[in-house]
The first five atom37 places (N, CA, C, CB, O) and aatype in JSON, in Angstrom:
{
  "aatype": [20, 20, 20, 20, 20, 20, 20, 20, 20, 20, 20, 20, 20, 20, 20, 20, 20, 20, 20, 20, 20, 20, 20, 20, 20, 20, 20, 20, 20, 20, 20, 20, 20, 20, 20, 20, 20, 20, 20, 20, 20, 20, 20, 20, 20, 20, 20, 20, 20, 20, 20, 20, 20, 20, 20, 20, 20, 20, 20, 20, 20, 20, 20, 20, 20, 20, 20, 20, 20, 20, 20, 20, 20, 20, 20, 20, 20, 20, 20, 20, 20, 20, 20, 20, 20, 20, 20, 20, 20, 20, 20, 20, 20, 20, 20, 20, 20, 20, 20, 20, 20, 20, 20, 20, 20, 20, 20, 20, 20],
  "atom_mask": [
    [1, 1, 1, 1, 1],
    [1, 1, 1, 1, 1],
    [1, 1, 1, 1, 1],
    [1, 1, 1, 1, 1],
    [1, 1, 1, 1, 1],
    [1, 1, 1, 1, 1],
    [1, 1, 1, 1, 1],
    [1, 1, 1, 1, 1],
    [1, 1, 1, 1, 1],
    [1, 1, 1, 1, 1],
    [1, 1, 1, 1, 1],
    [1, 1, 1, 1, 1],
    [1, 1, 1, 1, 1],
    [1, 1, 1, 1, 1],
    [1, 1, 1, 1, 1],
    [1, 1, 1, 1, 1],
    [1, 1, 1, 1, 1],
    [1, 1, 1, 1, 1],
    [1, 1, 1, 1, 1],
    [1, 1, 1, 1, 1],
    [1, 1, 1, 1, 1],
    [1, 1, 1, 1, 1],
    [1, 1, 1, 1, 1],
    [1, 1, 1, 1, 1],
    [1, 1, 1, 1, 1],
    [1, 1, 1, 1, 1],
    [1, 1, 1, 1, 1],
    [1, 1, 1, 1, 1],
    [1, 1, 1, 1, 1],
    [1, 1, 1, 1, 1],
    [1, 1, 1, 1, 1],
    [1, 1, 1, 1, 1],
    [1, 1, 1, 1, 1],
    [1, 1, 1, 1, 1],
    [1, 1, 1, 1, 1],
    [1, 1, 1, 1, 1],
    [1, 1, 1, 1, 1],
    [1, 1, 1, 1, 1],
    [1, 1, 1, 1, 1],
    [1, 1, 1, 1, 1],
    [1, 1, 1, 1, 1],
    [1, 1, 1, 1, 1],
    [1, 1, 1, 1, 1],
    [1, 1, 1, 1, 1],
    [1, 1, 1, 1, 1],
    [1, 1, 1, 1, 1],
    [1, 1, 1, 1, 1],
    [1, 1, 1, 1, 1],
    [1, 1, 1, 1, 1],
    [1, 1, 1, 1, 1],
    [1, 1, 1, 1, 1],
    [1, 1, 1, 1, 1],
    [1, 1, 1, 1, 1],
    [1, 1, 1, 1, 1],
    [1, 1, 1, 1, 1],
    [1, 1, 1, 1, 1],
    [1, 1, 1, 1, 1],
    [1, 1, 1, 1, 1],
    [1, 1, 1, 1, 1],
    [1, 1, 1, 1, 1],
    [1, 1, 1, 1, 1],
    [1, 1, 1, 1, 1],
    [1, 1, 1, 1, 1],
    [1, 1, 1, 1, 1],
    [1, 1, 1, 1, 1],
    [1, 1, 1, 1, 1],
    [1, 1, 1, 1, 1],
    [1, 1, 1, 1, 1],
    [1, 1, 1, 1, 1],
    [1, 1, 1, 1, 1],
    [1, 1, 1, 1, 1],
    [1, 1, 1, 1, 1],
    [1, 1, 1, 1, 1],
    [1, 1, 1, 1, 1],
    [1, 1, 1, 1, 1],
    [1, 1, 1, 1, 1],
    [1, 1, 1, 1, 1],
    [1, 1, 1, 1, 1],
    [1, 1, 1, 1, 1],
    [1, 1, 1, 1, 1],
    [1, 1, 1, 1, 1],
    [1, 1, 1, 1, 1],
    [1, 1, 1, 1, 1],
    [1, 1, 1, 1, 1],
    [1, 1, 1, 1, 1],
    [1, 1, 1, 1, 1],
    [1, 1, 1, 1, 1],
    [1, 1, 1, 1, 1],
    [1, 1, 1, 1, 1],
    [1, 1, 1, 1, 1],
    [1, 1, 1, 1, 1],
    [1, 1, 1, 1, 1],
    [1, 1, 1, 1, 1],
    [1, 1, 1, 1, 1],
    [1, 1, 1, 1, 1],
    [1, 1, 1, 1, 1],
    [1, 1, 1, 1, 1],
    [1, 1, 1, 1, 1],
    [1, 1, 1, 1, 1],
    [1, 1, 1, 1, 1],
    [1, 1, 1, 1, 1],
    [1, 1, 1, 1, 1],
    [1, 1, 1, 1, 1],
    [1, 1, 1, 1, 1],
    [1, 1, 1, 1, 1],
    [1, 1, 1, 1, 1],
    [1, 1, 1, 1, 1],
    [1, 1, 1, 1, 1],
    [1, 1, 1, 1, 1]
  ],
  "atom_positions": [
    [[122.22, 159.77, 12.78], [121.76, 160.71, 13.79], [120.29, 160.98, 13.56], [122.58, 162.01, 13.76], [119.88, 161.33, 12.45]],
    [[119.5, 160.83, 14.58], [118.08, 161.13, 14.49], [117.86, 162.62, 14.64], [117.28, 160.35, 15.56], [118.6, 163.3, 15.35]],
    [[116.85, 163.12, 13.97], [116.54, 164.54, 14.0], [116.19, 165.01, 15.41], [115.4, 164.86, 13.05], [116.34, 166.19, 15.73]],
    [[115.73, 164.09, 16.27], [115.34, 164.49, 17.62], [116.53, 165.02, 18.42], [114.71, 163.32, 18.35], [116.33, 165.74, 19.39]],
    [[117.73, 164.68, 18.03], [118.92, 165.18, 18.73], [119.21, 166.64, 18.4], [120.13, 164.34, 18.38], [120.06, 167.26, 19.04]],
    [[118.52, 167.18, 17.41], [118.78, 168.55, 17.0], [117.79, 169.52, 17.63], [118.72, 168.66, 15.5], [117.85, 170.72, 17.35]],
    [[116.89, 169.04, 18.48], [115.94, 169.92, 19.15], [116.67, 170.79, 20.16], [114.82, 169.11, 19.83], [117.68, 170.36, 20.74]],
    [[116.18, 171.99, 20.37], [116.71, 172.77, 21.49], [116.51, 171.97, 22.78], [116.01, 174.17, 21.58], [115.53, 171.24, 22.92]],
    [[117.43, 172.11, 23.7], [117.41, 171.31, 24.93], [116.12, 171.51, 25.72], [118.6, 171.68, 25.81], [115.63, 170.56, 26.33]],
    [[115.57, 172.69, 25.72], [114.38, 172.95, 26.52], [113.07, 172.74, 25.74], [114.42, 174.37, 27.05], [112.0, 173.1, 26.23]],
    [[113.14, 172.15, 24.53], [111.94, 171.95, 23.72], [111.06, 170.88, 24.35], [112.3, 171.55, 22.28], [111.53, 169.79, 24.67]],
    [[109.78, 171.19, 24.53], [108.83, 170.25, 25.11], [107.72, 169.98, 24.11], [108.25, 170.8, 26.44], [107.15, 170.91, 23.54]],
    [[107.4, 168.71, 23.89], [106.29, 168.36, 23.03], [104.99, 168.55, 23.79], [106.42, 166.92, 22.51], [104.93, 168.29, 24.99]],
    [[103.95, 169.01, 23.09], [102.64, 169.08, 23.74], [102.19, 167.68, 24.12], [101.61, 169.76, 22.82], [102.48, 166.72, 23.41]],
    [[101.5, 167.57, 25.19], [101.07, 166.26, 25.66], [99.69, 165.93, 25.1], [101.05, 166.22, 27.2], [98.68, 166.1, 25.77]],
    [[99.67, 165.45, 23.88], [98.43, 165.01, 23.26], [98.3, 163.51, 23.48], [98.4, 165.35, 21.75], [99.29, 162.8, 23.6]],
    [[97.09, 163.06, 23.54], [96.86, 161.63, 23.76], [96.56, 160.93, 22.45], [95.7, 161.42, 24.75], [95.59, 160.18, 22.34]],
    [[97.39, 161.18, 21.45], [97.16, 160.56, 20.15], [97.65, 159.11, 20.11], [97.86, 161.35, 19.07], [97.37, 158.4, 19.15]],
    [[98.35, 158.66, 21.13], [98.82, 157.29, 21.12], [97.67, 156.3, 21.22], [99.8, 157.06, 22.26], [97.85, 155.12, 20.91]],
    [[96.51, 156.73, 21.64], [95.37, 155.84, 21.76], [94.45, 155.89, 20.55], [94.6, 156.18, 23.0], [93.46, 155.15, 20.49]],
    [[94.75, 156.75, 19.59], [93.94, 156.88, 18.4], [94.52, 155.96, 17.32], [93.87, 158.36, 17.9], [95.71, 156.07, 17.02]],
    [[93.72, 155.06, 16.73], [94.25, 154.28, 15.6], [94.46, 155.23, 14.42], [93.28, 153.11, 15.22], [93.51, 155.84, 13.94]],
    [[95.68, 155.34, 13.96], [96.01, 156.31, 12.92], [96.41, 155.59, 11.64], [97.14, 157.25, 13.39], [97.37, 154.81, 11.62]],
    [[95.68, 155.86, 10.57], [96.11, 155.43, 9.25], [96.52, 156.69, 8.48], [94.97, 154.64, 8.49], [96.49, 157.79, 9.03]],
    [[96.9, 156.53, 7.24], [97.41, 157.65, 6.46], [96.4, 158.8, 6.38], [97.78, 157.19, 5.06], [96.78, 159.96, 6.53]],
    [[95.14, 158.48, 6.15], [94.14, 159.52, 5.96], [93.81, 160.23, 7.27], [92.87, 158.92, 5.36], [93.58, 161.44, 7.27]],
    [[93.78, 159.52, 8.37], [93.58, 160.15, 9.68], [94.8, 161.0, 10.02], [93.35, 159.08, 10.78], [94.65, 162.12, 10.52]],
    [[95.99, 160.5, 9.74], [97.22, 161.25, 9.99], [97.19, 162.6, 9.28], [98.45, 160.45, 9.54], [97.56, 163.62, 9.86]],
    [[96.75, 162.61, 8.02], [96.72, 163.85, 7.25], [95.73, 164.87, 7.81], [96.37, 163.55, 5.8], [95.86, 166.07, 7.56]],
    [[94.73, 164.41, 8.58], [93.76, 165.31, 9.18], [94.25, 165.94, 10.49], [92.46, 164.58, 9.44], [93.69, 166.93, 10.95]],
    [[95.29, 165.37, 11.08], [95.82, 165.89, 12.34], [96.55, 167.2, 12.11], [96.77, 164.86, 13.0], [97.02, 167.47, 11.0]],
    [[96.65, 168.01, 13.13], [97.4, 169.27, 13.02], [98.88, 168.95, 12.86], [97.16, 170.18, 14.27], [99.31, 167.86, 13.24]],
    [[99.69, 169.86, 12.31], [101.12, 169.61, 12.13], [101.84, 169.26, 13.44], [101.77, 170.81, 11.51], [102.74, 168.43, 13.44]],
    [[101.45, 169.88, 14.53], [102.1, 169.6, 15.82], [101.78, 168.18, 16.27], [101.65, 170.61, 16.88], [102.67, 167.48, 16.75]],
    [[100.54, 167.76, 16.13], [100.14, 166.42, 16.53], [100.77, 165.39, 15.6], [98.61, 166.28, 16.54], [101.16, 164.31, 16.05]],
    [[100.86, 165.69, 14.3], [101.54, 164.79, 13.37], [102.97, 164.54, 13.8], [101.51, 165.37, 11.95], [103.43, 163.4, 13.84]],
    [[103.67, 165.61, 14.13], [105.07, 165.48, 14.54], [105.2, 164.64, 15.8], [105.68, 166.86, 14.76], [106.03, 163.74, 15.87]],
    [[104.38, 164.94, 16.78], [104.41, 164.19, 18.03], [104.14, 162.71, 17.77], [103.39, 164.75, 19.02], [104.84, 161.85, 18.3]],
    [[103.13, 162.41, 16.95], [102.76, 161.03, 16.68], [103.88, 160.29, 15.95], [101.47, 160.97, 15.86], [104.21, 159.16, 16.31]],
    [[104.48, 160.91, 14.95], [105.56, 160.27, 14.18], [106.75, 159.95, 15.08], [106.0, 161.17, 13.01], [107.29, 158.85, 15.01]],
    [[107.15, 160.88, 15.9], [108.32, 160.66, 16.75], [108.04, 159.64, 17.84], [108.77, 161.97, 17.38], [108.98, 159.01, 18.34]],
    [[106.79, 159.45, 18.22], [106.43, 158.46, 19.22], [106.21, 157.08, 18.61], [105.19, 158.9, 19.96], [106.56, 156.07, 19.24]],
    [[105.64, 157.01, 17.4], [105.2, 155.73, 16.85], [105.89, 155.33, 15.56], [103.75, 155.78, 16.62], [105.83, 154.17, 15.17]],
    [[106.52, 156.26, 14.89], [107.19, 155.95, 13.63], [108.52, 155.24, 13.85], [107.41, 157.22, 12.82], [109.12, 155.34, 14.92]],
    [[108.96, 154.53, 12.83], [110.26, 153.85, 12.87], [111.22, 154.61, 11.95], [110.13, 152.35, 12.42], [110.97, 154.75, 10.76]],
    [[112.32, 155.1, 12.52], [113.31, 155.82, 11.73], [113.93, 154.86, 10.72], [114.41, 156.45, 12.64], [114.37, 153.77, 11.09]],
    [[113.97, 155.28, 9.44], [114.53, 154.43, 8.39], [115.83, 154.98, 7.82], [113.53, 154.27, 7.28], [116.8, 154.24, 7.68]],
    [[115.86, 156.26, 7.49], [117.03, 156.79, 6.79], [117.06, 158.31, 6.91], [117.01, 156.37, 5.3], [116.11, 158.94, 7.36]],
    [[118.19, 158.86, 6.49], [118.35, 160.31, 6.47], [118.95, 160.7, 5.13], [119.24, 160.82, 7.64], [119.82, 160.0, 4.61]],
    [[118.49, 161.79, 4.58], [119.09, 162.34, 3.36], [119.46, 163.79, 3.64], [118.11, 162.23, 2.13], [118.93, 164.42, 4.55]],
    [[120.39, 164.29, 2.86], [120.88, 165.64, 3.06], [120.51, 166.52, 1.89], [122.39, 165.65, 3.27], [120.6, 166.1, 0.74]],
    [[120.1, 167.72, 2.19], [119.8, 168.71, 1.17], [120.87, 169.79, 1.23], [118.37, 169.32, 1.37], [121.82, 169.68, 2.01]],
    [[120.72, 170.82, 0.43], [121.69, 171.92, 0.41], [121.86, 172.51, 1.8], [121.25, 173.01, -0.59], [120.93, 172.47, 2.61]],
    [[123.01, 173.05, 2.06], [123.31, 173.72, 3.33], [123.24, 172.77, 4.52], [122.36, 174.88, 3.55], [122.91, 173.2, 5.63]],
    [[123.56, 171.5, 4.32], [123.6, 170.5, 5.39], [122.29, 170.39, 6.16], [124.71, 170.84, 6.35], [122.29, 170.18, 7.38]],
    [[121.19, 170.52, 5.47], [119.89, 170.35, 6.12], [119.46, 168.9, 5.96], [118.82, 171.31, 5.51], [119.23, 168.42, 4.85]],
    [[119.35, 168.2, 7.07], [118.97, 166.8, 7.05], [117.47, 166.6, 7.07], [119.59, 166.08, 8.2], [116.74, 167.37, 7.7]],
    [[117.02, 165.57, 6.37], [115.62, 165.17, 6.38], [115.58, 163.71, 6.77], [114.94, 165.42, 4.98], [116.24, 162.87, 6.15]],
    [[114.8, 163.4, 7.79], [114.69, 162.02, 8.26], [113.42, 161.38, 7.74], [114.71, 161.96, 9.8], [112.37, 162.02, 7.66]],
    [[113.53, 160.11, 7.37], [112.41, 159.34, 6.86], [111.94, 158.37, 7.94], [112.79, 158.59, 5.56], [112.75, 157.64, 8.51]],
    [[110.64, 158.36, 8.2], [110.03, 157.46, 9.18], [108.99, 156.59, 8.49], [109.4, 158.26, 10.34], [108.29, 157.04, 7.58]],
    [[108.89, 155.36, 8.93], [107.86, 154.43, 8.46], [106.8, 154.35, 9.54], [108.46, 153.01, 8.12], [107.11, 154.19, 10.72]],
    [[105.55, 154.45, 9.14], [104.43, 154.37, 10.08], [103.51, 153.24, 9.63], [103.66, 155.73, 10.16], [102.93, 153.29, 8.54]],
    [[103.38, 152.24, 10.46], [102.55, 151.09, 10.13], [101.13, 151.32, 10.64], [103.14, 149.79, 10.73], [100.92, 151.96, 11.67]],
    [[100.19, 150.78, 9.92], [98.81, 150.76, 10.4], [98.21, 149.41, 10.04], [97.97, 151.93, 9.78], [98.91, 148.54, 9.52]],
    [[96.93, 149.22, 10.29], [96.31, 147.92, 10.04], [96.25, 147.6, 8.55], [94.9, 147.89, 10.62], [96.27, 146.43, 8.18]],
    [[96.19, 148.59, 7.73], [96.11, 148.37, 6.28], [97.43, 148.68, 5.61], [95.01, 149.22, 5.67], [98.42, 147.97, 5.8]],
    [[97.44, 149.72, 4.85], [98.61, 150.13, 4.1], [99.44, 151.1, 4.93], [98.21, 150.78, 2.75], [98.92, 152.09, 5.45]],
    [[100.72, 150.83, 5.06], [101.57, 151.71, 5.85], [101.93, 152.96, 5.03], [102.86, 150.97, 6.3], [101.68, 153.02, 3.83]],
    [[102.52, 153.94, 5.71], [102.89, 155.18, 5.03], [104.22, 155.68, 5.56], [101.79, 156.24, 5.21], [104.75, 155.16, 6.54]],
    [[104.75, 156.7, 4.9], [106.05, 157.27, 5.24], [105.88, 158.75, 5.54], [107.07, 157.05, 4.1], [104.99, 159.41, 5.01]],
    [[106.75, 159.25, 6.41], [106.72, 160.66, 6.79], [108.15, 161.19, 6.81], [106.03, 160.86, 8.19], [109.06, 160.55, 7.33]],
    [[108.32, 162.37, 6.22], [109.62, 163.05, 6.28], [109.55, 164.15, 7.33], [110.01, 163.63, 4.89], [108.61, 164.94, 7.37]],
    [[110.57, 164.19, 8.18], [110.66, 165.19, 9.24], [111.96, 165.97, 9.05], [110.6, 164.53, 10.66], [113.03, 165.38, 8.9]],
    [[111.85, 167.27, 9.06], [113.03, 168.14, 8.95], [113.04, 169.14, 10.09], [113.05, 168.87, 7.6], [112.31, 168.99, 11.06]],
    [[113.87, 170.16, 9.96], [113.97, 171.2, 10.98], [113.72, 172.55, 10.35], [115.37, 171.17, 11.68], [114.31, 172.89, 9.32]],
    [[112.84, 173.33, 10.96], [112.64, 174.72, 10.57], [113.71, 175.52, 11.29], [111.18, 175.24, 10.9], [113.59, 175.78, 12.49]],
    [[114.75, 175.9, 10.57], [115.88, 176.56, 11.22], [115.56, 177.97, 11.66], [117.06, 176.59, 10.29], [116.25, 178.51, 12.53]],
    [[114.54, 178.58, 11.09], [114.12, 179.91, 11.54], [113.6, 179.86, 12.97], [113.06, 180.48, 10.61], [113.86, 180.76, 13.76]],
    [[112.85, 178.82, 13.29], [112.29, 178.66, 14.62], [113.02, 177.59, 15.43], [110.81, 178.32, 14.53], [112.71, 177.38, 16.6]],
    [[113.98, 176.91, 14.8], [114.74, 175.84, 15.44], [113.84, 174.77, 16.03], [115.65, 176.41, 16.52], [114.02, 174.34, 17.17]],
    [[112.85, 174.35, 15.25], [111.92, 173.32, 15.68], [111.76, 172.29, 14.58], [110.56, 173.93, 16.06], [111.86, 172.61, 13.4]],
    [[111.51, 171.04, 14.97], [111.26, 170.02, 13.96], [109.89, 170.23, 13.31], [111.35, 168.61, 14.58], [108.97, 170.74, 13.95]],
    [[109.77, 169.84, 12.06], [108.5, 169.96, 11.35], [108.29, 168.75, 10.45], [108.46, 171.26, 10.51], [109.25, 168.15, 9.96]],
    [[107.04, 168.4, 10.25], [106.7, 167.36, 9.28], [106.71, 168.02, 7.91], [105.3, 166.69, 9.59], [105.96, 168.98, 7.67]],
    [[107.55, 167.52, 7.01], [107.64, 168.11, 5.68], [106.6, 167.55, 4.73], [109.02, 167.89, 5.12], [105.95, 168.3, 4.0]],
    [[106.46, 166.22, 4.72], [105.44, 165.6, 3.88], [105.21, 164.17, 4.33], [105.86, 165.63, 2.4], [106.05, 163.57, 5.0]],
    [[104.04, 163.65, 3.96], [103.71, 162.26, 4.22], [103.22, 161.67, 2.91], [102.63, 162.11, 5.36], [102.63, 162.37, 2.08]],
    [[103.48, 160.36, 2.71], [103.13, 159.76, 1.43], [103.01, 158.25, 1.56], [104.16, 160.13, 0.37], [103.55, 157.64, 2.5]],
    [[102.31, 157.64, 0.6], [102.18, 156.18, 0.55], [102.88, 155.62, -0.68], [100.7, 155.78, 0.54], [103.13, 154.42, -0.75]],
    [[103.2, 156.46, -1.63], [103.85, 156.03, -2.86], [105.31, 155.66, -2.61], [103.76, 157.13, -3.91], [105.94, 156.2, -1.7]],
    [[105.84, 154.76, -3.4], [107.25, 154.39, -3.27], [108.16, 155.33, -4.06], [107.46, 152.96, -3.72], [109.38, 155.26, -3.9]],
    [[107.63, 156.19, -4.9], [108.44, 157.07, -5.73], [109.34, 157.99, -4.91], [107.54, 157.9, -6.63], [110.53, 158.09, -5.22]],
    [[108.84, 158.67, -3.86], [109.73, 159.54, -3.08], [110.85, 158.79, -2.35], [108.92, 160.3, -2.08], [111.82, 159.4, -1.91]],
    [[110.72, 157.48, -2.22], [111.77, 156.7, -1.54], [113.06, 156.65, -2.35], [111.28, 155.28, -1.27], [114.12, 156.33, -1.81]],
    [[112.98, 156.98, -3.63], [114.18, 156.99, -4.47], [115.21, 157.99, -3.96], [113.81, 157.31, -5.92], [116.41, 157.81, -4.18]],
    [[114.76, 159.04, -3.29], [115.7, 160.03, -2.74], [116.61, 159.42, -1.68], [114.93, 161.2, -2.14], [117.65, 159.99, -1.36]],
    [[116.22, 158.28, -1.13], [116.99, 157.63, -0.07], [117.77, 156.42, -0.58], [116.08, 157.21, 1.05], [118.48, 155.79, 0.19]],
    [[117.64, 156.09, -1.85], [118.24, 154.87, -2.39], [119.77, 154.89, -2.38], [117.75, 154.63, -3.8], [120.39, 153.83, -2.4]],
    [[120.38, 156.07, -2.36], [121.84, 156.14, -2.35], [122.45, 155.51, -1.09], [122.29, 157.6, -2.47], [123.6, 155.09, -1.11]],
    [[121.68, 155.45, -0.03], [122.19, 154.88, 1.22], [121.95, 153.4, 1.37], [121.59, 155.59, 2.37], [122.36, 152.8, 2.37]],
    [[121.29, 152.79, 0.38], [120.98, 151.36, 0.46], [121.98, 150.6, -0.4], [119.51, 151.08, -0.01], [122.13, 150.88, -1.59]],
    [[122.66, 149.65, 0.21], [123.64, 148.84, -0.51], [123.25, 147.38, -0.39], [125.08, 149.07, 0.05], [123.34, 146.77, 0.68]],
    [[122.79, 146.81, -1.51], [122.39, 145.41, -1.53], [123.59, 144.53, -1.84], [121.27, 145.18, -2.56], [124.5, 144.96, -2.54]],
    [[123.59, 143.31, -1.32], [124.65, 142.37, -1.68], [124.64, 142.12, -3.19], [124.48, 141.03, -0.91], [123.59, 142.15, -3.82]],
    [[125.83, 141.87, -3.76], [125.94, 141.69, -5.22], [125.06, 140.56, -5.74], [127.37, 141.41, -5.59], [124.54, 140.66, -6.85]],
    [[124.89, 139.5, -4.97], [124.07, 138.38, -5.46], [122.59, 138.73, -5.53], [124.26, 137.17, -4.55], [121.82, 137.99, -6.14]],
    [[122.18, 139.85, -4.94], [120.78, 140.27, -5.0], [120.51, 141.11, -6.25], [120.41, 141.06, -3.75], [119.35, 141.24, -6.64]],
    [[121.53, 141.67, -6.87], [121.33, 142.56, -8.01], [121.42, 141.84, -9.33], [122.33, 143.66, -7.99], [121.28, 142.45, -10.38]]
  ]
}
């Protein structure tokens, strides 16, 4: 299940024209949180979901650019019932939180 299905029905994203901006990790980090969220949901590729306490899901998105790609985690602020960007990163270390959902064939291990 993608996090976008958990939005309130009447939730509208601001209409920013960030789809025409070439975005790499460093440019992404300079964008406002609202624009980051809009850009990730429009251009990111959903990879996986992990669960935290109290059934709070966090979705992982992959964002490609011309150089080094990056990852973004999107969750839900339940106080305001809106999606939020939790963190963005280029390191592979945070990906370990999602490794429980990856099952490789036995001949690969």
